[in-house]
N, C-alpha and C positions, 0 to 999 in steps of 0.2 A: 542423553545426547539428543539434540534437536536435528531432525531430518528435514529435508526440503518439504516433504509432505506435511509435516507438523507445522512448519512455518507458513505454508500456503493455507492451511486450515485456520491458523490464527489470523492471517490477513483477511480471510473470508468473514471471520467473526468481527473484526474491526471495521471493515468496509462494507459489509453486507454480502449476502450470498451471491448476488448478481454482479459482483465487482469485475468479472471477466466478460460480461456481455459487452458488445461493441459500444452501445450508447453509454453505459455506466463507465466503461474504460475511458471514453472520451471526456466525460465529466471529470473524472479523477485527474486525467492529464491536464485539462484546462485549469482546474483548481491548483494543481502543483505549479503551473506556470504563472498564474495570475496573482497568487498571494505571496507577499514577501516572506522570505525565510523558508520557502517550501521547495527550493531548488534541489539539486543533487545532494547537498549537505543534509537536507531533511531526511533523506533515505538512510543516512548513518543512524539517526535516531530511531527510525523504524526498525532497522536491523538489530540494534541493541535491544529494543523493546521486545522483539520477537525471540530474543535469546540466542 
């Protein structure tokens, strides 16, 4: 069973350990908004990938 902690650990492995820092979080948010196909529906893919 996947817990929230396990999923957040996997996010850290995928995005880098500093993904929660303000500067890195801003970069991630901007990338999600600027690149086509990375809107809210992109998160469905991430959720599935995280198990």
